[in-house]
CHARMM-style PDB file with segment names, atoms N, HN, CA, C and O in Angstrom:
ATOM      1  N   MET     1     107.258  89.907  95.583  1.00  0.00      PROA
ATOM      2  CA  MET     1     108.223  89.585  96.752  1.00  0.00      PROA
ATOM      3  C   MET     1     109.719  89.636  96.183  1.00  0.00      PROA
ATOM      4  O   MET     1     110.604  90.188  96.837  1.00  0.00      PROA
ATOM      5  N   SER     2     109.968  89.044  94.947  1.00  0.00      PROA
ATOM      6  HN  SER     2     109.250  88.596  94.416  1.00  0.00      PROA
ATOM      7  CA  SER     2     111.399  89.266  94.598  1.00  0.00      PROA
ATOM      8  C   SER     2     111.892  90.587  94.070  1.00  0.00      PROA
ATOM      9  O   SER     2     113.090  90.827  93.923  1.00  0.00      PROA
ATOM     10  N   LEU     3     110.804  91.540  93.755  1.00  0.00      PROA
ATOM     11  HN  LEU     3     109.830  91.345  93.875  1.00  0.00      PROA
ATOM     12  CA  LEU     3     111.130  92.773  93.433  1.00  0.00      PROA
ATOM     13  C   LEU     3     111.484  93.535  94.720  1.00  0.00      PROA
ATOM     14  O   LEU     3     112.474  94.266  94.764  1.00  0.00      PROA
ATOM     15  N   SER     4     110.833  93.391  95.549  1.00  0.00      PROA
ATOM     16  HN  SER     4     110.029  92.796  95.513  1.00  0.00      PROA
ATOM     17  CA  SER     4     111.150  94.232  96.889  1.00  0.00      PROA
ATOM     18  C   SER     4     112.416  93.770  97.500  1.00  0.00      PROA
ATOM     19  O   SER     4     113.167  94.575  98.050  1.00  0.00      PROA
ATOM     20  N   VAL     5     112.719  92.337  97.418  1.00  0.00      PROA
ATOM     21  HN  VAL     5     112.109  91.683  96.972  1.00  0.00      PROA
ATOM     22  CA  VAL     5     114.142  91.768  97.959  1.00  0.00      PROA
ATOM     23  C   VAL     5     115.036  92.386  97.139  1.00  0.00      PROA
ATOM     24  O   VAL     5     116.034  92.880  97.664  1.00  0.00      PROA
ATOM     25  N   SER     6     114.860  92.477  95.733  1.00  0.00      PROA
ATOM     26  HN  SER     6     114.049  92.075  95.306  1.00  0.00      PROA
ATOM     27  CA  SER     6     115.807  93.010  94.783  1.00  0.00      PROA
ATOM     28  C   SER     6     116.085  94.553  94.956  1.00  0.00      PROA
ATOM     29  O   SER     6     117.225  94.990  94.802  1.00  0.00      PROA
ATOM     30  N   THR     7     115.238  95.202  95.213  1.00  0.00      PROA
ATOM     31  HN  THR     7     114.312  94.847  95.339  1.00  0.00      PROA
ATOM     32  CA  THR     7     115.111  96.502  95.410  1.00  0.00      PROA
ATOM     33  C   THR     7     116.116  96.844  96.883  1.00  0.00      PROA
ATOM     34  O   THR     7     117.037  97.661  96.885  1.00  0.00      PROA
ATOM     35  N   SER     8     115.746  96.130  97.918  1.00  0.00      PROA
ATOM     36  HN  SER     8     114.998  95.467  97.917  1.00  0.00      PROA
ATOM     37  CA  SER     8     116.223  96.407  99.153  1.00  0.00      PROA
ATOM     38  C   SER     8     117.777  95.985  99.062  1.00  0.00      PROA
ATOM     39  O   SER     8     118.603  96.788  99.496  1.00  0.00      PROA
ATOM     40  N   SER     9     118.154  94.918  98.588  1.00  0.00      PROA
ATOM     41  HN  SER     9     117.483  94.266  98.235  1.00  0.00      PROA
ATOM     42  CA  SER     9     119.493  94.481  98.248  1.00  0.00      PROA
ATOM     43  C   SER     9     120.407  95.571  97.513  1.00  0.00      PROA
ATOM     44  O   SER     9     121.560  95.861  97.830  1.00  0.00      PROA
ATOM     45  N   THR    10     119.655  96.113  96.468  1.00  0.00      PROA
ATOM     46  HN  THR    10     118.717  95.877  96.211  1.00  0.00      PROA
ATOM     47  CA  THR    10     120.413  97.134  95.464  1.00  0.00      PROA
ATOM     48  C   THR    10     120.600  98.395  96.274  1.00  0.00      PROA
ATOM     49  O   THR    10     121.687  98.957  96.147  1.00  0.00      PROA
ATOM     50  N   PHE    11     119.689  98.931  97.100  1.00  0.00      PROA
ATOM     51  HN  PHE    11     118.805  98.474  97.202  1.00  0.00      PROA
ATOM     52  CA  PHE    11     119.838 100.172  97.810  1.00  0.00      PROA
ATOM     53  C   PHE    11     120.761  99.722  99.133  1.00  0.00      PROA
ATOM     54  O   PHE    11     121.368 100.644  99.678  1.00  0.00      PROA
ATOM     55  N   ALA    12     120.902  98.492  99.644  1.00  0.00      PROA
ATOM     56  HN  ALA    12     120.408  97.743  99.201  1.00  0.00      PROA
ATOM     57  CA  ALA    12     121.628  98.145 100.689  1.00  0.00      PROA
ATOM     58  C   ALA    12     123.280  98.209 100.013  1.00  0.00      PROA
ATOM     59  O   ALA    12     124.178  98.651 100.731  1.00  0.00      PROA
ATOM     60  N   SER    13     123.532  97.820  98.851  1.00  0.00      PROA
ATOM     61  HN  SER    13     122.803  97.461  98.268  1.00  0.00      PROA
ATOM     62  CA  SER    13     124.719  97.776  98.164  1.00  0.00      PROA
ATOM     63  C   SER    13     125.205  99.084  97.955  1.00  0.00      PROA
ATOM     64  O   SER    13     126.388  99.354  98.162  1.00  0.00      PROA
ATOM     65  N   ILE    14     124.266 100.039  97.505  1.00  0.00      PROA
ATOM     66  HN  ILE    14     123.305  99.820  97.337  1.00  0.00      PROA
ATOM     67  CA  ILE    14     124.706 101.549  97.405  1.00  0.00      PROA
ATOM     68  C   ILE    14     125.097 101.983  98.691  1.00  0.00      PROA
ATOM     69  O   ILE    14     126.263 102.368  98.788  1.00  0.00      PROA
ATOM     70  N   LEU    15     124.427 102.007  99.640  1.00  0.00      PROA
ATOM     71  HN  LEU    15     123.481 101.694  99.561  1.00  0.00      PROA
ATOM     72  CA  LEU    15     124.734 102.443 101.032  1.00  0.00      PROA
ATOM     73  C   LEU    15     126.011 101.852 101.535  1.00  0.00      PROA
ATOM     74  O   LEU    15     126.708 102.491 102.323  1.00  0.00      PROA
ATOM     75  N   SER    16     126.333 100.724 101.138  1.00  0.00      PROA
ATOM     76  HN  SER    16     125.767 100.205 100.497  1.00  0.00      PROA
ATOM     77  CA  SER    16     127.623 100.170 101.747  1.00  0.00      PROA
ATOM     78  C   SER    16     128.686 100.439 100.912  1.00  0.00      PROA
ATOM     79  O   SER    16     129.831 100.336 101.349  1.00  0.00      PROA
ATOM     80  N   LEU    17     128.470 100.777  99.752  1.00  0.00      PROA
ATOM     81  HN  LEU    17     127.539 100.861  99.397  1.00  0.00      PROA
ATOM     82  CA  LEU    17     129.597 101.328  98.885  1.00  0.00      PROA
ATOM     83  C   LEU    17     129.924 102.842  99.214  1.00  0.00      PROA
ATOM     84  O   LEU    17     131.083 103.197  99.425  1.00  0.00      PROA
ATOM     85  N   THR    18     128.925 103.660  99.246  1.00  0.00      PROA
ATOM     86  HN  THR    18     127.983 103.371  99.075  1.00  0.00      PROA
ATOM     87  CA  THR    18     128.979 104.966  99.641  1.00  0.00      PROA
ATOM     88  C   THR    18     129.354 105.689 100.775  1.00  0.00      PROA
ATOM     89  O   THR    18     129.885 106.800 100.790  1.00  0.00      PROA
ATOM     90  N   PHE    19     128.981 104.841 101.923  1.00  0.00      PROA
ATOM     91  HN  PHE    19     128.549 103.939 101.912  1.00  0.00      PROA
ATOM     92  CA  PHE    19     128.970 105.418 103.172  1.00  0.00      PROA
ATOM     93  C   PHE    19     130.290 105.614 103.676  1.00  0.00      PROA
ATOM     94  O   PHE    19     130.592 106.598 104.351  1.00  0.00      PROA
ATOM     95  N   PRO    20     131.185 104.589 103.329  1.00  0.00      PROA
ATOM     96  CA  PRO    20     132.785 104.801 103.730  1.00  0.00      PROA
ATOM     97  C   PRO    20     133.385 106.079 103.254  1.00  0.00      PROA
ATOM     98  O   PRO    20     133.989 106.828 104.022  1.00  0.00      PROA
ATOM     99  N   TYR    21     133.198 106.359 101.826  1.00  0.00      PROA
ATOM    100  HN  TYR    21     132.707 105.751 101.202  1.00  0.00      PROA
ATOM    101  CA  TYR    21     133.712 107.353 101.205  1.00  0.00      PROA
ATOM    102  C   TYR    21     132.983 108.913 101.766  1.00  0.00      PROA
ATOM    103  O   TYR    21     133.649 109.937 101.918  1.00  0.00      PROA
ATOM    104  N   LEU    22     131.637 108.818 101.996  1.00  0.00      PROA
ATOM    105  HN  LEU    22     131.097 107.986 101.873  1.00  0.00      PROA
ATOM    106  CA  LEU    22     131.078 109.922 102.598  1.00  0.00      PROA
ATOM    107  C   LEU    22     131.626 110.103 104.121  1.00  0.00      PROA
ATOM    108  O   LEU    22     131.733 111.250 104.555  1.00  0.00      PROA
ATOM    109  N   LEU    23     131.914 109.187 104.796  1.00  0.00      PROA
ATOM    110  HN  LEU    23     131.828 108.255 104.443  1.00  0.00      PROA
ATOM    111  CA  LEU    23     132.394 109.375 106.035  1.00  0.00      PROA
ATOM    112  C   LEU    23     133.674 109.937 106.129  1.00  0.00      PROA
ATOM    113  O   LEU    23     133.849 110.752 107.035  1.00  0.00      PROA
ATOM    114  N   ALA    24     134.770 109.621 105.243  1.00  0.00      PROA
ATOM    115  HN  ALA    24     134.627 108.959 104.508  1.00  0.00      PROA
ATOM    116  CA  ALA    24     135.980 110.092 105.079  1.00  0.00      PROA
ATOM    117  C   ALA    24     135.865 111.621 104.699  1.00  0.00      PROA
ATOM    118  O   ALA    24     136.543 112.410 105.356  1.00  0.00      PROA
ATOM    119  N   VAL    25     135.059 112.096 103.690  1.00  0.00      PROA
ATOM    120  HN  VAL    25     134.507 111.455 103.156  1.00  0.00      PROA
ATOM    121  CA  VAL    25     134.988 113.232 103.084  1.00  0.00      PROA
ATOM    122  C   VAL    25     134.276 114.292 104.185  1.00  0.00      PROA
ATOM    123  O   VAL    25     134.858 115.293 104.603  1.00  0.00      PROA
ATOM    124  N   LEU    26     133.022 113.928 104.549  1.00  0.00      PROA
ATOM    125  HN  LEU    26     132.549 113.115 104.210  1.00  0.00      PROA
ATOM    126  CA  LEU    26     132.151 114.823 105.028  1.00  0.00      PROA
ATOM    127  C   LEU    26     131.914 114.448 106.638  1.00  0.00      PROA
ATOM    128  O   LEU    26     131.039 115.019 107.289  1.00  0.00      PROA
ATOM    129  N   LYS    27     132.770 113.447 107.201  1.00  0.00      PROA
ATOM    130  HN  LYS    27     133.481 112.983 106.673  1.00  0.00      PROA
ATOM    131  CA  LYS    27     132.858 113.388 108.435  1.00  0.00      PROA
ATOM    132  C   LYS    27     131.305 112.509 109.058  1.00  0.00      PROA
ATOM    133  O   LYS    27     130.433 112.285 108.218  1.00  0.00      PROA
ATOM    134  N   PRO    28     131.132 112.189 110.109  1.00  0.00      PROA
ATOM    135  CA  PRO    28     129.894 111.423 110.567  1.00  0.00      PROA
ATOM    136  C   PRO    28     128.720 112.403 110.513  1.00  0.00      PROA
ATOM    137  O   PRO    28     127.636 111.934 110.167  1.00  0.00      PROA
ATOM    138  N   GLN    29     128.795 113.680 110.805  1.00  0.00      PROA
ATOM    139  HN  GLN    29     129.676 114.061 111.086  1.00  0.00      PROA
ATOM    140  CA  GLN    29     127.561 114.498 110.724  1.00  0.00      PROA
ATOM    141  C   GLN    29     127.194 114.750 109.190  1.00  0.00      PROA
ATOM    142  O   GLN    29     126.002 114.689 108.889  1.00  0.00      PROA
ATOM    143  N   GLY    30     127.984 114.982 108.362  1.00  0.00      PROA
ATOM    144  HN  GLY    30     128.952 115.031 108.607  1.00  0.00      PROA
ATOM    145  CA  GLY    30     127.808 115.095 107.008  1.00  0.00      PROA
ATOM    146  C   GLY    30     127.377 113.952 106.310  1.00  0.00      PROA
ATOM    147  O   GLY    30     126.504 114.065 105.449  1.00  0.00      PROA
ATOM    148  N   ALA    31     127.950 112.727 106.612  1.00  0.00      PROA
ATOM    149  HN  ALA    31     128.659 112.636 107.311  1.00  0.00      PROA
ATOM    150  CA  ALA    31     127.308 111.450 105.909  1.00  0.00      PROA
ATOM    151  C   ALA    31     126.050 111.079 106.247  1.00  0.00      PROA
ATOM    152  O   ALA    31     125.307 110.524 105.437  1.00  0.00      PROA
ATOM    153  N   PHE    32     125.695 111.362 107.511  1.00  0.00      PROA
ATOM    154  HN  PHE    32     126.298 111.812 108.169  1.00  0.00      PROA
ATOM    155  CA  PHE    32     124.520 111.114 108.126  1.00  0.00      PROA
ATOM    156  C   PHE    32     123.407 112.115 107.483  1.00  0.00      PROA
ATOM    157  O   PHE    32     122.254 111.786 107.205  1.00  0.00      PROA
ATOM    158  N   GLY    33     123.911 113.238 107.328  1.00  0.00      PROA
ATOM    159  HN  GLY    33     124.848 113.505 107.554  1.00  0.00      PROA
ATOM    160  CA  GLY    33     123.100 114.317 106.855  1.00  0.00      PROA
ATOM    161  C   GLY    33     122.626 114.046 105.427  1.00  0.00      PROA
ATOM    162  O   GLY    33     121.458 114.246 105.097  1.00  0.00      PROA
ATOM    163  N   VAL    34     123.560 113.583 104.586  1.00  0.00      PROA
ATOM    164  HN  VAL    34     124.510 113.420 104.854  1.00  0.00      PROA
ATOM    165  CA  VAL    34     123.249 113.329 103.234  1.00  0.00      PROA
ATOM    166  C   VAL    34     122.025 112.283 103.256  1.00  0.00      PROA
ATOM    167  O   VAL    34     120.966 112.493 102.665  1.00  0.00      PROA
ATOM    168  N   TYR    35     122.268 111.289 103.908  1.00  0.00      PROA
ATOM    169  HN  TYR    35     123.129 111.119 104.388  1.00  0.00      PROA
ATOM    170  CA  TYR    35     121.152 110.340 103.899  1.00  0.00      PROA
ATOM    171  C   TYR    35     119.926 110.808 104.430  1.00  0.00      PROA
ATOM    172  O   TYR    35     118.872 110.399 103.942  1.00  0.00      PROA
ATOM    173  N   ALA    36     119.931 111.712 105.483  1.00  0.00      PROA
ATOM    174  HN  ALA    36     120.786 112.045 105.879  1.00  0.00      PROA
ATOM    175  CA  ALA    36     118.765 112.175 106.066  1.00  0.00      PROA
ATOM    176  C   ALA    36     117.923 113.071 105.063  1.00  0.00      PROA
ATOM    177  O   ALA    36     116.693 113.088 105.015  1.00  0.00      PROA
ATOM    178  N   VAL    37     118.743 113.778 104.308  1.00  0.00      PROA
ATOM    179  HN  VAL    37     119.742 113.764 104.347  1.00  0.00      PROA
ATOM    180  CA  VAL    37     118.179 114.683 103.318  1.00  0.00      PROA
ATOM    181  C   VAL    37     117.380 113.680 102.175  1.00  0.00      PROA
ATOM    182  O   VAL    37     116.263 113.924 101.719  1.00  0.00      PROA
ATOM    183  N   GLY    38     118.152 112.595 101.857  1.00  0.00      PROA
ATOM    184  HN  GLY    38     119.059 112.397 102.228  1.00  0.00      PROA
ATOM    185  CA  GLY    38     117.633 111.579 101.048  1.00  0.00      PROA
ATOM    186  C   GLY    38     116.134 111.067 101.482  1.00  0.00      PROA
ATOM    187  O   GLY    38     115.162 110.993 100.731  1.00  0.00      PROA
ATOM    188  N   ASN    39     116.180 110.755 102.777  1.00  0.00      PROA
ATOM    189  HN  ASN    39     116.970 110.815 103.388  1.00  0.00      PROA
ATOM    190  CA  ASN    39     114.873 110.228 103.367  1.00  0.00      PROA
ATOM    191  C   ASN    39     113.892 111.387 103.278  1.00  0.00      PROA
ATOM    192  O   ASN    39     112.756 111.143 102.871  1.00  0.00      PROA
ATOM    193  N   LEU    40     114.268 112.778 103.663  1.00  0.00      PROA
ATOM    194  HN  LEU    40     115.191 112.977 103.993  1.00  0.00      PROA
ATOM    195  CA  LEU    40     113.087 113.629 103.639  1.00  0.00      PROA
ATOM    196  C   LEU    40     112.696 113.758 102.103  1.00  0.00      PROA
ATOM    197  O   LEU    40     111.495 113.634 101.866  1.00  0.00      PROA
ATOM    198  N   VAL    41     113.433 113.960 101.172  1.00  0.00      PROA
ATOM    199  HN  VAL    41     114.409 114.061 101.365  1.00  0.00      PROA
ATOM    200  CA  VAL    41     112.996 113.860  99.732  1.00  0.00      PROA
ATOM    201  C   VAL    41     112.047 112.682  99.374  1.00  0.00      PROA
ATOM    202  O   VAL    41     111.005 112.854  98.742  1.00  0.00      PROA
ATOM    203  N   ALA    42     112.501 111.409  99.845  1.00  0.00      PROA
ATOM    204  HN  ALA    42     113.348 111.269 100.359  1.00  0.00      PROA
ATOM    205  CA  ALA    42     111.777 110.126  99.670  1.00  0.00      PROA
ATOM    206  C   ALA    42     110.311 110.483 100.463  1.00  0.00      PROA
ATOM    207  O   ALA    42     109.223 110.242  99.940  1.00  0.00      PROA
ATOM    208  N   TRP    43     110.425 110.947 101.482  1.00  0.00      PROA
ATOM    209  HN  TRP    43     111.309 111.143 101.906  1.00  0.00      PROA
ATOM    210  CA  TRP    43     109.065 111.025 102.355  1.00  0.00      PROA
ATOM    211  C   TRP    43     108.180 111.985 101.498  1.00  0.00      PROA
ATOM    212  O   TRP    43     107.026 111.680 101.197  1.00  0.00      PROA
ATOM    213  N   GLY    44     108.723 113.073 101.144  1.00  0.00      PROA
ATOM    214  HN  GLY    44     109.661 113.321 101.389  1.00  0.00      PROA
ATOM    215  CA  GLY    44     107.908 114.072 100.240  1.00  0.00      PROA
ATOM    216  C   GLY    44     107.414 113.500  99.141  1.00  0.00      PROA
ATOM    217  O   GLY    44     106.251 113.794  98.865  1.00  0.00      PROA
ATOM    218  N   LEU    45     108.042 112.685  98.366  1.00  0.00      PROA
ATOM    219  HN  LEU    45     108.987 112.446  98.590  1.00  0.00      PROA
ATOM    220  CA  LEU    45     107.530 112.039  97.188  1.00  0.00      PROA
ATOM    221  C   LEU    45     106.425 110.927  97.375  1.00  0.00      PROA
ATOM    222  O   LEU    45     105.493 110.828  96.577  1.00  0.00      PROA
ATOM    223  N   VAL    46     106.557 110.164  98.373  1.00  0.00      PROA
ATOM    224  HN  VAL    46     107.314 110.243  99.021  1.00  0.00      PROA
ATOM    225  CA  VAL    46     105.719 109.330  98.917  1.00  0.00      PROA
ATOM    226  C   VAL    46     104.342 110.146  99.245  1.00  0.00      PROA
ATOM    227  O   VAL    46     103.269 109.904  98.693  1.00  0.00      PROA
ATOM    228  N   TRP    47     104.513 110.964 100.048  1.00  0.00      PROA
ATOM    229  HN  TRP    47     105.385 111.161 100.497  1.00  0.00      PROA
ATOM    230  CA  TRP    47     103.212 111.980 100.590  1.00  0.00      PROA
ATOM    231  C   TRP    47     102.709 112.249  99.442  1.00  0.00      PROA
ATOM    232  O   TRP    47     101.548 111.867  99.297  1.00  0.00      PROA
ATOM    233  N   ARG    48     103.319 112.923  98.338  1.00  0.00      PROA
ATOM    234  HN  ARG    48     104.262 113.234  98.456  1.00  0.00      PROA
ATOM    235  CA  ARG    48     102.699 113.531  97.010  1.00  0.00      PROA
ATOM    236  C   ARG    48     102.090 112.540  96.167  1.00  0.00      PROA
ATOM    237  O   ARG    48     100.933 112.628  95.756  1.00  0.00      PROA
ATOM    238  N   PHE    49     102.978 111.477  95.880  1.00  0.00      PROA
ATOM    239  HN  PHE    49     103.918 111.406  96.214  1.00  0.00      PROA
ATOM    240  CA  PHE    49     102.332 110.490  94.922  1.00  0.00      PROA
ATOM    241  C   PHE    49     101.644 109.353  95.182  1.00  0.00      PROA
ATOM    242  O   PHE    49     100.940 108.843  94.310  1.00  0.00      PROA
ATOM    243  N   VAL    50     101.770 108.821  96.423  1.00  0.00      PROA
ATOM    244  HN  VAL    50     102.341 109.235  97.131  1.00  0.00      PROA
ATOM    245  CA  VAL    50     101.133 107.602  97.021  1.00  0.00      PROA
ATOM    246  C   VAL    50      99.699 107.889  97.306  1.00  0.00      PROA
ATOM    247  O   VAL    50      99.542 108.651  98.260  1.00  0.00      PROA
ATOM    248  N   PRO    51      98.605 107.469  96.717  1.00  0.00      PROA
ATOM    249  CA  PRO    51      97.279 107.644  97.142  1.00  0.00      PROA
ATOM    250  C   PRO    51      96.850 107.183  98.576  1.00  0.00      PROA
ATOM    251  O   PRO    51      97.252 106.098  98.997  1.00  0.00      PROA
ATOM    252  N   GLU    52      96.092 107.937  99.287  1.00  0.00      PROA
ATOM    253  HN  GLU    52      95.766 108.818  98.944  1.00  0.00      PROA
ATOM    254  CA  GLU    52      95.795 107.541 100.670  1.00  0.00      PROA
ATOM    255  C   GLU    52      94.415 106.390 100.402  1.00  0.00      PROA
ATOM    256  O   GLU    52      93.490 106.542  99.605  1.00  0.00      PROA
ATOM    257  N   VAL    53      94.617 105.383 101.230  1.00  0.00      PROA
ATOM    258  HN  VAL    53      95.369 105.260 101.878  1.00  0.00      PROA
ATOM    259  CA  VAL    53      93.921 104.332 101.198  1.00  0.00      PROA
ATOM    260  C   VAL    53      93.231 103.977 102.610  1.00  0.00      PROA
ATOM    261  O   VAL    53      92.498 103.003 102.780  1.00  0.00      PROA
ATOM    262  N   LYS    54      93.551 104.844 103.514  1.00  0.00      PROA
ATOM    263  HN  LYS    54      94.146 105.635 103.375  1.00  0.00      PROA
ATOM    264  CA  LYS    54      93.029 104.556 104.867  1.00  0.00      PROA
ATOM    265  C   LYS    54      91.510 104.621 104.886  1.00  0.00      PROA
ATOM    266  O   LYS    54      90.935 105.532 104.290  1.00  0.00      PROA
ATOM    267  N   GLY    55      90.837 103.680 105.556  1.00  0.00      PROA
ATOM    268  HN  GLY    55      91.304 102.940 106.040  1.00  0.00      PROA
ATOM    269  CA  GLY    55      89.427 103.408 105.578  1.00  0.00      PROA
ATOM    270  C   GLY    55      88.751 102.745 104.324  1.00  0.00      PROA
ATOM    271  O   GLY    55      87.539 102.531 104.337  1.00  0.00      PROA
ATOM    272  N   LEU    56      89.553 102.410 103.212  1.00  0.00      PROA
ATOM    273  HN  LEU    56      90.538 102.583 103.202  1.00  0.00      PROA
ATOM    274  CA  LEU    56      88.925 101.886 102.299  1.00  0.00      PROA
ATOM    275  C   LEU    56      88.920 100.335 102.315  1.00  0.00      PROA
ATOM    276  O   LEU    56      89.810  99.740 102.922  1.00  0.00      PROA
ATOM    277  N   ARG    57      87.960  99.685 101.677  1.00  0.00      PROA
ATOM    278  HN  ARG    57      87.237 100.169 101.184  1.00  0.00      PROA
ATOM    279  CA  ARG    57      87.955  98.391 101.568  1.00  0.00      PROA
ATOM    280  C   ARG    57      88.865  97.737 100.465  1.00  0.00      PROA
ATOM    281  O   ARG    57      89.239  98.376  99.482  1.00  0.00      PROA
ATOM    282  N   LEU    58      89.177  96.512 100.675  1.00  0.00      PROA
ATOM    283  HN  LEU    58      88.873  95.993 101.474  1.00  0.00      PROA
ATOM    284  CA  LEU    58      90.132  95.957  99.674  1.00  0.00      PROA
ATOM    285  C   LEU    58      89.802  96.160  98.095  1.00  0.00      PROA
ATOM    286  O   LEU    58      90.634  96.349  97.208  1.00  0.00      PROA
ATOM    287  N   GLU    59      88.325  96.073  97.947  1.00  0.00      PROA
ATOM    288  HN  GLU    59      87.649  95.920  98.668  1.00  0.00      PROA
ATOM    289  CA  GLU    59      87.925  96.132  96.524  1.00  0.00      PROA
ATOM    290  C   GLU    59      88.116  97.655  96.136  1.00  0.00      PROA
ATOM    291  O   GLU    59      88.569  97.925  95.024  1.00  0.00      PROA
ATOM    292  N   GLU    60      87.771  98.679  97.053  1.00  0.00      PROA
ATOM    293  HN  GLU    60      87.403  98.459  97.956  1.00  0.00      PROA
ATOM    294  CA  GLU    60      88.163 100.002  96.710  1.00  0.00      PROA
ATOM    295  C   GLU    60      89.559 100.310  96.352  1.00  0.00      PROA
ATOM    296  O   GLU    60      89.850 101.120  95.471  1.00  0.00      PROA
ATOM    297  N   ILE    61      90.356  99.696  96.999  1.00  0.00      PROA
ATOM    298  HN  ILE    61      90.119  99.038  97.714  1.00  0.00      PROA
ATOM    299  CA  ILE    61      91.811  99.897  96.929  1.00  0.00      PROA
ATOM    300  C   ILE    61      92.274  99.264  95.562  1.00  0.00      PROA
ATOM    301  O   ILE    61      93.237  99.752  94.969  1.00  0.00      PROA
ATOM    302  N   ASP    62      91.664  98.295  95.114  1.00  0.00      PROA
ATOM    303  HN  ASP    62      90.882  97.898  95.595  1.00  0.00      PROA
ATOM    304  CA  ASP    62      91.951  97.768  93.758  1.00  0.00      PROA
ATOM    305  C   ASP    62      91.760  98.971  92.857  1.00  0.00      PROA
ATOM    306  O   ASP    62      92.613  99.580  92.211  1.00  0.00      PROA
ATOM    307  N   GLY    63      90.237  99.217  92.971  1.00  0.00      PROA
ATOM    308  HN  GLY    63      89.544  98.723  93.496  1.00  0.00      PROA
ATOM    309  CA  GLY    63      90.043 100.437  92.077  1.00  0.00      PROA
ATOM    310  C   GLY    63      90.972 101.808  92.188  1.00  0.00      PROA
ATOM    311  O   GLY    63      90.921 102.540  91.200  1.00  0.00      PROA
ATOM    312  N   VAL    64      91.756 102.201  93.213  1.00  0.00      PROA
ATOM    313  HN  VAL    64      91.797 101.606  94.016  1.00  0.00      PROA
ATOM    314  CA  VAL    64      92.429 103.292  93.374  1.00  0.00      PROA
ATOM    315  C   VAL    64      93.836 102.969  92.575  1.00  0.00      PROA
ATOM    316  O   VAL    64      94.462 103.834  91.962  1.00  0.00      PROA
ATOM    317  N   PHE    65      94.197 101.718  92.668  1.00  0.00      PROA
ATOM    318  HN  PHE    65      93.689 101.015  93.166  1.00  0.00      PROA
ATOM    319  CA  PHE    65      95.475 101.528  91.849  1.00  0.00      PROA
ATOM    320  C   PHE    65      95.285 100.774  90.624  1.00  0.00      PROA
ATOM    321  O   PHE    65      96.223 100.201  90.069  1.00  0.00      PROA
ATOM    322  N   GLU    66      93.938 100.757  90.134  1.00  0.00      PROA
ATOM    323  HN  GLU    66      93.176 101.222  90.585  1.00  0.00      PROA
ATOM    324  CA  GLU    66      93.854 100.235  88.735  1.00  0.00      PROA
ATOM    325  C   GLU    66      94.465 100.904  87.751  1.00  0.00      PROA
ATOM    326  O   GLU    66      95.040 100.269  86.867  1.00  0.00      PROA
ATOM    327  N   GLY    67      94.437 102.303  87.745  1.00  0.00      PROA
ATOM    328  HN  GLY    67      93.970 102.819  88.463  1.00  0.00      PROA
ATOM    329  CA  GLY    67      95.066 103.028  86.610  1.00  0.00      PROA
ATOM    330  C   GLY    67      96.851 103.310  86.992  1.00  0.00      PROA
ATOM    331  O   GLY    67      97.587 103.996  86.282  1.00  0.00      PROA
ATOM    332  N   ALA    68      97.208 102.721  88.052  1.00  0.00      PROA
ATOM    333  HN  ALA    68      96.610 102.164  88.629  1.00  0.00      PROA
ATOM    334  CA  ALA    68      98.685 102.646  88.249  1.00  0.00      PROA
ATOM    335  C   ALA    68      99.409 101.655  87.357  1.00  0.00      PROA
ATOM    336  O   ALA    68     100.590 101.831  87.057  1.00  0.00      PROA
ATOM    337  N   GLU    69      98.668 100.560  86.910  1.00  0.00      PROA
ATOM    338  HN  GLU    69      97.709 100.417  87.154  1.00  0.00      PROA
ATOM    339  CA  GLU    69      99.218  99.374  86.214  1.00  0.00      PROA
ATOM    340  C   GLU    69      99.548  99.783  84.754  1.00  0.00      PROA
ATOM    341  O   GLU    69     100.447  99.247  84.106  1.00  0.00      PROA
ATOM    342  N   GLN    70      98.718 100.815  84.270  1.00  0.00      PROA
ATOM    343  HN  GLN    70      97.988 101.251  84.796  1.00  0.00      PROA
ATOM    344  CA  GLN    70      98.912 100.998  82.862  1.00  0.00      PROA
ATOM    345  C   GLN    70     100.050 102.043  82.565  1.00  0.00      PROA
ATOM    346  OT1 GLN    70     100.347 102.319  81.403  1.00  0.00      PROA
TER     347      GLN     70
END
């Protein structure tokens, strides 16, 4: 839980520090475009590297992520 809160706070800080600069340089369309491209890249990475667990029981999900801990 603390890792997720820390990660969220870190990225919120990055966003709040970079947005005013991007807004001044790129105008609103460009600033939001930069973040939209970042979201598309993140979506692609999640789609590619996070395994599908739909329909699996909890015990089976443990087995899917067992190798991720190493």
